[in-house]
KETOR-99402 format. One record per residue (C-alpha): residue number from 1; residue in one letter; x, y negated, z. Coordinates in nm, 3 decimals, m for minus. Example, Ala and Ser with C-alpha at 12.3 -4.5 7.8 and 13.67 -1.06 7.14 Angstrom:
2
{1, 'A', {1.230, 0.450, 0.780}}
{2, 'S', {1.367, 0.106, 0.714}}
//
This chain:
433
{1, 'M', {19.163, m18.838, 11.018}}
{2, 'R', {19.536, m18.793, 10.990}}
{3, 'S', {19.575, m18.473, 10.795}}
{4, 'H', {19.633, m18.470, 10.421}}
{5, 'K', {19.364, m18.203, 10.389}}
{6, 'N', {19.086, m18.422, 10.528}}
{7, 'R', {19.201, m18.734, 10.343}}
{8, 'G', {19.223, m18.553, 10.013}}
{9, 'T', {18.883, m18.395, 10.066}}
{10, 'L', {18.715, m18.725, 10.155}}
{11, 'L', {18.871, m18.909, 9.859}}
{12, 'S', {18.763, m18.633, 9.621}}
{13, 'I', {18.409, m18.655, 9.754}}
{14, 'I', {18.408, m19.031, 9.692}}
{15, 'F', {18.527, m18.992, 9.333}}
{16, 'M', {18.647, m18.685, 9.148}}
{17, 'G', {19.025, m18.701, 9.105}}
{18, 'F', {19.103, m18.948, 9.389}}
{19, 'G', {19.213, m18.661, 9.612}}
{20, 'Q', {19.457, m18.541, 9.350}}
{21, 'L', {19.594, m18.895, 9.309}}
{22, 'Y', {19.643, m18.910, 9.687}}
{23, 'H', {19.844, m18.589, 9.661}}
{24, 'R', {20.048, m18.754, 9.381}}
{25, 'Q', {19.915, m18.519, 9.118}}
{26, 'F', {19.866, m18.808, 8.879}}
{27, 'V', {19.802, m18.618, 8.555}}
{28, 'K', {19.547, m18.379, 8.706}}
{29, 'G', {19.381, m18.658, 8.901}}
{30, 'G', {19.373, m18.878, 8.592}}
{31, 'L', {19.203, m18.605, 8.391}}
{32, 'F', {18.935, m18.561, 8.660}}
{33, 'I', {18.880, m18.937, 8.681}}
{34, 'A', {18.858, m18.971, 8.302}}
{35, 'L', {18.602, m18.689, 8.290}}
{36, 'E', {18.381, m18.846, 8.554}}
{37, 'I', {18.404, m19.193, 8.400}}
{38, 'Y', {18.311, m19.048, 8.060}}
{39, 'L', {18.011, m18.871, 8.208}}
{40, 'L', {17.900, m19.179, 8.403}}
{41, 'L', {17.926, m19.406, 8.099}}
{42, 'F', {17.774, m19.190, 7.831}}
{43, 'W', {17.559, m18.935, 8.008}}
{44, 'T', {17.396, m19.118, 8.297}}
{45, 'L', {17.114, m19.269, 8.093}}
{46, 'P', {17.033, m18.950, 7.894}}
{47, 'F', {17.043, m18.750, 8.217}}
{48, 'R', {16.809, m18.994, 8.390}}
{49, 'N', {16.567, m18.984, 8.095}}
{50, 'A', {16.582, m18.604, 8.091}}
{51, 'M', {16.502, m18.588, 8.463}}
{52, 'W', {16.216, m18.833, 8.410}}
{53, 'G', {16.078, m18.606, 8.137}}
{54, 'L', {16.124, m18.298, 8.354}}
{55, 'Y', {15.941, m18.464, 8.643}}
{56, 'T', {15.655, m18.625, 8.451}}
{57, 'L', {15.634, m18.406, 8.135}}
{58, 'G', {15.548, m18.726, 7.951}}
{59, 'E', {15.308, m19.012, 8.013}}
{60, 'T', {15.209, m19.129, 7.663}}
{61, 'T', {14.959, m18.924, 7.470}}
{62, 'Q', {14.934, m18.908, 7.093}}
{63, 'T', {14.690, m19.163, 6.952}}
{64, 'R', {14.540, m19.241, 6.615}}
{65, 'V', {14.533, m19.595, 6.475}}
{66, 'G', {14.319, m19.589, 6.166}}
{67, 'F', {14.472, m19.322, 5.945}}
{68, 'T', {14.806, m19.341, 6.124}}
{69, 'I', {14.901, m19.103, 6.403}}
{70, 'V', {15.118, m19.261, 6.671}}
{71, 'Q', {15.328, m18.992, 6.832}}
{72, 'G', {15.339, m18.977, 7.210}}
{73, 'D', {15.550, m18.771, 7.448}}
{74, 'H', {15.591, m18.402, 7.375}}
{75, 'S', {15.575, m18.231, 7.713}}
{76, 'I', {15.737, m17.904, 7.606}}
{77, 'F', {16.031, m18.077, 7.440}}
{78, 'L', {16.076, m18.290, 7.749}}
{79, 'L', {16.065, m17.977, 7.964}}
{80, 'I', {16.332, m17.799, 7.759}}
{81, 'E', {16.550, m18.109, 7.744}}
{82, 'G', {16.518, m18.155, 8.118}}
{83, 'I', {16.621, m17.795, 8.186}}
{84, 'I', {16.922, m17.829, 7.954}}
{85, 'F', {17.042, m18.143, 8.129}}
{86, 'L', {16.970, m17.983, 8.466}}
{87, 'I', {17.195, m17.687, 8.379}}
{88, 'C', {17.464, m17.925, 8.252}}
{89, 'G', {17.433, m18.125, 8.573}}
{90, 'L', {17.474, m17.810, 8.782}}
{91, 'L', {17.782, m17.713, 8.580}}
{92, 'F', {17.928, m18.060, 8.641}}
{93, 'L', {17.842, m18.031, 9.011}}
{94, 'W', {18.019, m17.696, 9.020}}
{95, 'M', {18.327, m17.856, 8.861}}
{96, 'Y', {18.307, m18.139, 9.117}}
{97, 'V', {18.304, m17.885, 9.401}}
{98, 'L', {18.606, m17.709, 9.250}}
{99, 'A', {18.791, m18.042, 9.233}}
{100, 'I', {18.712, m18.107, 9.602}}
{101, 'R', {18.827, m17.759, 9.698}}
{102, 'D', {19.146, m17.810, 9.498}}
{103, 'A', {19.222, m18.138, 9.678}}
{104, 'R', {19.151, m17.972, 10.013}}
{105, 'R', {19.375, m17.675, 9.933}}
{106, 'V', {19.663, m17.900, 9.820}}
{107, 'G', {19.620, m18.113, 10.131}}
{108, 'F', {19.641, m17.801, 10.346}}
{109, 'Q', {19.968, m17.708, 10.175}}
{110, 'R', {20.108, m18.053, 10.246}}
{111, 'D', {20.004, m18.022, 10.610}}
{112, 'Q', {20.209, m17.701, 10.619}}
{113, 'G', {20.512, m17.892, 10.496}}
{114, 'K', {20.493, m17.773, 10.136}}
{115, 'K', {20.504, m18.001, 9.833}}
{116, 'A', {20.208, m18.037, 9.600}}
{117, 'N', {20.252, m17.871, 9.263}}
{118, 'T', {20.349, m18.088, 8.970}}
{119, 'F', {20.133, m18.081, 8.658}}
{120, 'K', {20.382, m17.846, 8.492}}
{121, 'Q', {20.366, m17.608, 8.788}}
{122, 'T', {19.984, m17.633, 8.795}}
{123, 'W', {19.970, m17.553, 8.426}}
{124, 'T', {20.196, m17.253, 8.480}}
{125, 'V', {19.970, m17.123, 8.759}}
{126, 'L', {19.662, m17.177, 8.542}}
{127, 'A', {19.821, m16.993, 8.251}}
{128, 'D', {19.922, m16.709, 8.482}}
{129, 'K', {19.618, m16.663, 8.706}}
{130, 'G', {19.347, m16.856, 8.527}}
{131, 'F', {19.372, m16.689, 8.187}}
{132, 'P', {19.087, m16.441, 8.258}}
{133, 'Y', {18.866, m16.732, 8.366}}
{134, 'F', {18.934, m16.916, 8.039}}
{135, 'L', {18.829, m16.605, 7.849}}
{136, 'L', {18.513, m16.579, 8.057}}
{137, 'M', {18.409, m16.941, 8.005}}
{138, 'P', {18.237, m16.882, 7.665}}
{139, 'S', {18.033, m16.600, 7.814}}
{140, 'V', {17.940, m16.821, 8.109}}
{141, 'L', {17.818, m17.093, 7.871}}
{142, 'F', {17.629, m16.845, 7.654}}
{143, 'T', {17.470, m16.694, 7.964}}
{144, 'A', {17.371, m17.037, 8.090}}
{145, 'F', {17.201, m17.149, 7.768}}
{146, 'L', {17.084, m16.820, 7.610}}
{147, 'T', {16.976, m16.633, 7.923}}
{148, 'I', {16.920, m16.870, 8.213}}
{149, 'L', {16.761, m17.148, 8.004}}
{150, 'P', {16.482, m16.927, 7.855}}
{151, 'L', {16.432, m16.765, 8.194}}
{152, 'I', {16.386, m17.098, 8.373}}
{153, 'F', {16.164, m17.225, 8.090}}
{154, 'G', {15.940, m16.917, 8.113}}
{155, 'I', {15.909, m16.951, 8.489}}
{156, 'A', {15.846, m17.326, 8.468}}
{157, 'I', {15.555, m17.275, 8.226}}
{158, 'A', {15.376, m17.077, 8.499}}
{159, 'F', {15.358, m17.392, 8.710}}
{160, 'T', {15.199, m17.605, 8.437}}
{161, 'N', {14.860, m17.612, 8.266}}
{162, 'Y', {15.012, m17.542, 7.921}}
{163, 'S', {14.713, m17.378, 7.751}}
{164, 'A', {14.444, m17.433, 7.491}}
{165, 'P', {14.229, m17.623, 7.426}}
{166, 'N', {14.312, m17.932, 7.635}}
{167, 'H', {14.683, m17.910, 7.705}}
{168, 'I', {14.860, m17.828, 7.380}}
{169, 'P', {15.129, m18.079, 7.268}}
{170, 'P', {15.168, m18.299, 7.076}}
{171, 'A', {14.796, m18.376, 7.074}}
{172, 'S', {14.784, m18.384, 7.455}}
{173, 'L', {15.015, m18.372, 7.752}}
{174, 'V', {15.101, m18.089, 7.988}}
{175, 'D', {15.099, m18.144, 8.365}}
{176, 'W', {15.258, m17.971, 8.660}}
{177, 'V', {14.988, m17.785, 8.857}}
{178, 'G', {15.195, m17.597, 9.113}}
{179, 'F', {15.057, m17.255, 9.205}}
{180, 'Q', {14.710, m17.329, 9.066}}
{181, 'T', {14.753, m17.087, 8.773}}
{182, 'F', {14.856, m16.810, 9.014}}
{183, 'I', {14.547, m16.884, 9.224}}
{184, 'D', {14.323, m16.885, 8.917}}
{185, 'L', {14.453, m16.546, 8.809}}
{186, 'F', {14.335, m16.389, 9.133}}
{187, 'N', {14.035, m16.607, 9.216}}
{188, 'M', {13.862, m16.672, 8.884}}
{189, 'K', {13.636, m16.381, 8.801}}
{190, 'T', {13.718, m16.374, 8.430}}
{191, 'W', {14.093, m16.358, 8.486}}
{192, 'N', {14.076, m16.147, 8.802}}
{193, 'R', {13.867, m15.870, 8.646}}
{194, 'T', {14.082, m15.854, 8.336}}
{195, 'F', {14.407, m15.860, 8.529}}
{196, 'L', {14.309, m15.582, 8.768}}
{197, 'G', {14.176, m15.364, 8.486}}
{198, 'V', {14.476, m15.413, 8.260}}
{199, 'F', {14.722, m15.382, 8.547}}
{200, 'S', {14.574, m15.055, 8.674}}
{201, 'W', {14.579, m14.905, 8.323}}
{202, 'T', {14.937, m15.026, 8.277}}
{203, 'I', {15.044, m14.836, 8.590}}
{204, 'I', {14.853, m14.522, 8.486}}
{205, 'W', {14.992, m14.546, 8.134}}
{206, 'A', {15.352, m14.592, 8.250}}
{207, 'V', {15.329, m14.293, 8.486}}
{208, 'L', {15.158, m14.066, 8.234}}
{209, 'A', {15.388, m14.165, 7.949}}
{210, 'T', {15.696, m14.102, 8.161}}
{211, 'V', {15.590, m13.781, 8.329}}
{212, 'T', {15.447, m13.613, 8.021}}
{213, 'T', {15.747, m13.681, 7.798}}
{214, 'F', {15.985, m13.579, 8.074}}
{215, 'F', {15.826, m13.241, 8.143}}
{216, 'V', {15.749, m13.163, 7.780}}
{217, 'G', {16.114, m13.238, 7.703}}
{218, 'L', {16.217, m13.015, 7.993}}
{219, 'F', {15.993, m12.736, 7.867}}
{220, 'F', {16.143, m12.743, 7.518}}
{221, 'A', {16.497, m12.776, 7.652}}
{222, 'V', {16.450, m12.465, 7.868}}
{223, 'L', {16.289, m12.286, 7.576}}
{224, 'L', {16.572, m12.369, 7.335}}
{225, 'N', {16.838, m12.269, 7.588}}
{226, 'S', {16.675, m11.936, 7.668}}
{227, 'K', {16.830, m11.609, 7.565}}
{228, 'G', {16.704, m11.453, 7.246}}
{229, 'I', {16.606, m11.776, 7.070}}
{230, 'R', {16.700, m11.748, 6.703}}
{231, 'F', {16.772, m12.043, 6.470}}
{232, 'R', {16.830, m12.263, 6.774}}
{233, 'K', {16.994, m12.544, 6.574}}
{234, 'F', {16.707, m12.546, 6.328}}
{235, 'W', {16.443, m12.581, 6.599}}
{236, 'R', {16.646, m12.845, 6.778}}
{237, 'S', {16.679, m13.047, 6.455}}
{238, 'I', {16.308, m13.019, 6.381}}
{239, 'Y', {16.214, m13.147, 6.727}}
{240, 'I', {16.455, m13.438, 6.702}}
{241, 'L', {16.292, m13.570, 6.383}}
{242, 'P', {16.013, m13.769, 6.558}}
{243, 'W', {16.278, m13.951, 6.755}}
{244, 'A', {16.505, m14.009, 6.454}}
{245, 'I', {16.238, m14.160, 6.227}}
{246, 'P', {16.169, m14.533, 6.288}}
{247, 'S', {15.877, m14.550, 6.527}}
{248, 'F', {15.723, m14.846, 6.347}}
{249, 'V', {15.649, m14.633, 6.041}}
{250, 'S', {15.555, m14.324, 6.238}}
{251, 'I', {15.304, m14.505, 6.457}}
{252, 'L', {15.126, m14.652, 6.156}}
{253, 'I', {15.109, m14.302, 6.004}}
{254, 'M', {14.968, m14.171, 6.330}}
{255, 'R', {14.712, m14.449, 6.325}}
{256, 'N', {14.584, m14.327, 5.991}}
{257, 'L', {14.593, m13.963, 6.100}}
{258, 'F', {14.374, m14.038, 6.401}}
{259, 'N', {14.137, m14.267, 6.214}}
{260, 'G', {13.783, m14.170, 6.314}}
{261, 'E', {13.627, m14.213, 5.970}}
{262, 'F', {13.876, m14.099, 5.708}}
{263, 'G', {14.163, m13.960, 5.913}}
{264, 'P', {14.270, m13.606, 5.815}}
{265, 'I', {14.255, m13.480, 6.176}}
{266, 'N', {13.884, m13.548, 6.203}}
{267, 'Q', {13.832, m13.398, 5.858}}
{268, 'Y', {13.991, m13.076, 5.979}}
{269, 'V', {13.778, m13.090, 6.295}}
{270, 'E', {13.459, m13.131, 6.091}}
{271, 'F', {13.575, m12.856, 5.856}}
{272, 'L', {13.580, m12.624, 6.157}}
{273, 'G', {13.220, m12.719, 6.230}}
{274, 'L', {13.294, m12.947, 6.526}}
{275, 'A', {13.186, m13.305, 6.582}}
{276, 'A', {13.425, m13.582, 6.486}}
{277, 'V', {13.632, m13.712, 6.776}}
{278, 'P', {13.641, m14.092, 6.834}}
{279, 'W', {14.019, m14.091, 6.878}}
{280, 'L', {14.063, m14.467, 6.863}}
{281, 'S', {13.711, m14.607, 6.902}}
{282, 'D', {13.623, m14.466, 7.246}}
{283, 'P', {13.816, m14.614, 7.544}}
{284, 'N', {13.896, m14.280, 7.711}}
{285, 'W', {13.979, m14.101, 7.387}}
{286, 'A', {14.196, m14.395, 7.280}}
{287, 'K', {14.394, m14.369, 7.604}}
{288, 'F', {14.428, m13.994, 7.558}}
{289, 'T', {14.549, m14.048, 7.201}}
{290, 'L', {14.809, m14.297, 7.319}}
{291, 'V', {14.950, m14.048, 7.570}}
{292, 'L', {14.943, m13.771, 7.311}}
{293, 'V', {15.125, m13.974, 7.046}}
{294, 'N', {15.374, m14.099, 7.303}}
{295, 'I', {15.461, m13.738, 7.390}}
{296, 'W', {15.534, m13.674, 7.024}}
{297, 'F', {15.772, m13.970, 7.010}}
{298, 'G', {15.919, m13.944, 7.358}}
{299, 'F', {15.993, m13.580, 7.436}}
{300, 'P', {16.285, m13.532, 7.188}}
{301, 'F', {16.499, m13.775, 7.385}}
{302, 'W', {16.452, m13.579, 7.706}}
{303, 'M', {16.492, m13.248, 7.526}}
{304, 'V', {16.831, m13.348, 7.383}}
{305, 'L', {16.945, m13.500, 7.710}}
{306, 'M', {16.844, m13.201, 7.920}}
{307, 'S', {16.988, m12.955, 7.670}}
{308, 'G', {17.322, m13.128, 7.713}}
{309, 'V', {17.292, m13.110, 8.091}}
{310, 'M', {17.198, m12.742, 8.082}}
{311, 'T', {17.493, m12.646, 7.865}}
{312, 'S', {17.725, m12.798, 8.127}}
{313, 'I', {17.585, m12.582, 8.411}}
{314, 'D', {17.834, m12.320, 8.526}}
{315, 'R', {17.709, m11.978, 8.413}}
{316, 'E', {17.857, m11.819, 8.721}}
{317, 'L', {17.577, m11.977, 8.922}}
{318, 'Y', {17.318, m11.786, 8.723}}
{319, 'Q', {17.523, m11.465, 8.740}}
{320, 'A', {17.554, m11.498, 9.118}}
{321, 'A', {17.180, m11.561, 9.143}}
{322, 'E', {17.106, m11.254, 8.932}}
{323, 'V', {17.332, m11.044, 9.157}}
{324, 'D', {17.134, m11.171, 9.457}}
{325, 'G', {16.814, m11.061, 9.284}}
{326, 'A', {16.673, m11.405, 9.199}}
{327, 'S', {16.398, m11.405, 8.940}}
{328, 'G', {16.395, m11.632, 8.637}}
{329, 'R', {16.153, m11.869, 8.807}}
{330, 'Q', {16.372, m11.884, 9.117}}
{331, 'R', {16.684, m11.950, 8.907}}
{332, 'F', {16.502, m12.232, 8.730}}
{333, 'L', {16.371, m12.391, 9.050}}
{334, 'G', {16.693, m12.338, 9.248}}
{335, 'I', {16.960, m12.417, 8.987}}
{336, 'T', {16.835, m12.568, 8.662}}
{337, 'L', {16.573, m12.813, 8.787}}
{338, 'P', {16.781, m12.973, 9.069}}
{339, 'I', {17.083, m13.025, 8.842}}
{340, 'V', {16.869, m13.165, 8.561}}
{341, 'M', {16.684, m13.396, 8.800}}
{342, 'F', {17.010, m13.512, 8.955}}
{343, 'S', {17.148, m13.609, 8.614}}
{344, 'T', {16.836, m13.761, 8.461}}
{345, 'A', {16.656, m13.933, 8.751}}
{346, 'P', {16.814, m14.278, 8.691}}
{347, 'L', {16.709, m14.259, 8.325}}
{348, 'L', {16.361, m14.156, 8.437}}
{349, 'I', {16.327, m14.487, 8.618}}
{350, 'M', {16.450, m14.678, 8.314}}
{351, 'N', {16.203, m14.486, 8.100}}
{352, 'F', {15.922, m14.587, 8.336}}
{353, 'A', {16.021, m14.952, 8.295}}
{354, 'G', {16.034, m14.906, 7.917}}
{355, 'N', {15.688, m14.750, 7.906}}
{356, 'F', {15.555, m15.024, 8.132}}
{357, 'N', {15.642, m15.267, 7.852}}
{358, 'N', {15.590, m15.032, 7.557}}
{359, 'F', {15.436, m15.294, 7.331}}
{360, 'N', {15.502, m15.122, 6.998}}
{361, 'L', {15.300, m14.808, 7.055}}
{362, 'I', {15.004, m14.985, 7.213}}
{363, 'Y', {14.975, m15.264, 6.961}}
{364, 'L', {15.052, m15.067, 6.646}}
{365, 'L', {14.831, m14.771, 6.730}}
{366, 'T', {14.522, m14.928, 6.888}}
{367, 'Q', {14.595, m15.304, 6.892}}
{368, 'G', {14.466, m15.288, 7.247}}
{369, 'G', {14.125, m15.170, 7.132}}
{370, 'P', {13.852, m15.069, 7.150}}
{371, 'V', {13.684, m15.391, 7.257}}
{372, 'N', {13.604, m15.430, 7.625}}
{373, 'I', {13.335, m15.691, 7.684}}
{374, 'D', {13.432, m15.724, 8.051}}
{375, 'Y', {13.783, m15.844, 7.968}}
{376, 'S', {13.910, m16.184, 7.858}}
{377, 'Y', {14.131, m16.161, 7.549}}
{378, 'A', {14.215, m15.793, 7.618}}
{379, 'G', {14.093, m15.457, 7.496}}
{380, 'S', {14.042, m15.126, 7.676}}
{381, 'T', {14.393, m14.996, 7.605}}
{382, 'D', {14.584, m15.320, 7.642}}
{383, 'I', {14.872, m15.312, 7.886}}
{384, 'L', {15.012, m15.625, 8.042}}
{385, 'I', {15.273, m15.690, 7.774}}
{386, 'S', {15.025, m15.657, 7.486}}
{387, 'W', {14.779, m15.874, 7.678}}
{388, 'I', {15.054, m16.136, 7.711}}
{389, 'Y', {15.109, m16.118, 7.335}}
{390, 'K', {14.742, m16.191, 7.271}}
{391, 'L', {14.732, m16.466, 7.532}}
{392, 'T', {15.031, m16.646, 7.381}}
{393, 'L', {15.022, m16.591, 7.005}}
{394, 'E', {14.648, m16.558, 6.954}}
{395, 'Q', {14.488, m16.764, 7.231}}
{396, 'S', {14.761, m17.014, 7.334}}
{397, 'Q', {14.712, m16.938, 7.705}}
{398, 'F', {15.080, m16.986, 7.782}}
{399, 'A', {15.053, m17.067, 8.152}}
{400, 'I', {14.855, m16.758, 8.249}}
{401, 'A', {15.081, m16.543, 8.029}}
{402, 'S', {15.386, m16.680, 8.209}}
{403, 'V', {15.232, m16.596, 8.546}}
{404, 'I', {15.169, m16.238, 8.431}}
{405, 'S', {15.530, m16.216, 8.305}}
{406, 'I', {15.657, m16.315, 8.648}}
{407, 'L', {15.435, m16.054, 8.812}}
{408, 'I', {15.564, m15.788, 8.571}}
{409, 'F', {15.918, m15.880, 8.669}}
{410, 'F', {15.843, m15.843, 9.039}}
{411, 'V', {15.663, m15.510, 8.990}}
{412, 'L', {15.940, m15.358, 8.779}}
{413, 'A', {16.214, m15.495, 9.004}}
{414, 'A', {16.044, m15.358, 9.317}}
{415, 'V', {15.977, m15.016, 9.164}}
{416, 'S', {16.328, m14.989, 9.018}}
{417, 'I', {16.504, m15.090, 9.340}}
{418, 'W', {16.282, m14.866, 9.553}}
{419, 'N', {16.342, m14.566, 9.325}}
{420, 'F', {16.714, m14.626, 9.277}}
{421, 'R', {16.771, m14.641, 9.650}}
{422, 'R', {16.604, m14.302, 9.689}}
{423, 'T', {16.766, m14.136, 9.392}}
{424, 'R', {17.025, m13.879, 9.489}}
{425, 'A', {17.244, m13.969, 9.191}}
{426, 'F', {17.251, m14.330, 9.309}}
{427, 'K', {17.334, m14.233, 9.669}}
{428, 'E', {17.614, m14.000, 9.563}}
{429, 'E', {17.753, m14.232, 9.296}}
{430, 'D', {18.066, m14.305, 9.499}}
{431, 'T', {18.137, m13.939, 9.564}}
{432, 'M', {18.123, m13.860, 9.193}}
{433, 'L', {18.401, m14.103, 9.101}}
//
């Protein structure tokens, strides 16, 4: 080992900063050494305790001595602390790798007959080329602790038995169970039946909610852009109102309107001599009501979007089609629909993902009801996300809820990627720039 590159690399592997000292970069090497010594002295023991907590999730349960409660280990706190220290450890490891690469790069320069940069020259290079990285560091830290940390925590819960009644801290400990919760979801009859029922309805709901709002919006957009329509701005403003009003308030109003006992809609129905409709108390009618109300809230977005697309279509295309004798239907199918689909297909996929997790409408309108006796902690109109809400906040079944969250992620990721790769707008993205 005669080259400066290999010597600097090996010394940096042994201890961070030794490689820089070998290259006579004393200030930079000293800073690296001081950082590692500080971490070894003051963070080794907390890191080891955090890893112990992450591995064991605690070993001492809470006990009662007379009227005094002796606190034990809190598994969830230990889990979070372990993940935090794990992320910090990975960040330190990343810095260690950068220090090794720096020593290797400087050694390579020396092997080429060049001198290693002094600290002043290094600082100048950092100020010149590293300024964007300094600006990005806060976002990297925020991403690590506000995005990655909750994500890892949510995934980790799926591999524990964190659930009521026997594994809720601080009264009891939580244990790692591997893939047992995944297996239970598909093997245990109570969970399996509920999951398949709720999952199938979630798919049907997402498709219906997306397709109906899309085509109703298309219908009204074509209607408002047709020749001879008077007071076009007025009609457009009226149709935008459902979208402009906060949905939270509107859904609660809709819930009262469709109430089976005192709702005004059923009163009008009975006034006409017809039987009252169980809008929210019958499973099928409740699902129909959800789709109907979702159309009311969802179609204005598509109508506005498609109206904007239609106004940008070159009128000469329609004039040329009319000269060729194309009918209105042919002009719509040959010109309007392809251009609208080309412009809105990516949003259609996003809308599908949004409807897949449309918690507000489901929970505020039906609360997942009516009751389904074949399901565990779910109603007839519950979708996966509302079922997760009930499992976590009402039943404390955190592990099974985390498993379902992971499955939702995989389903949406697979559908989104599959659709995006087949969307013409996505394929021709480069040609449009």
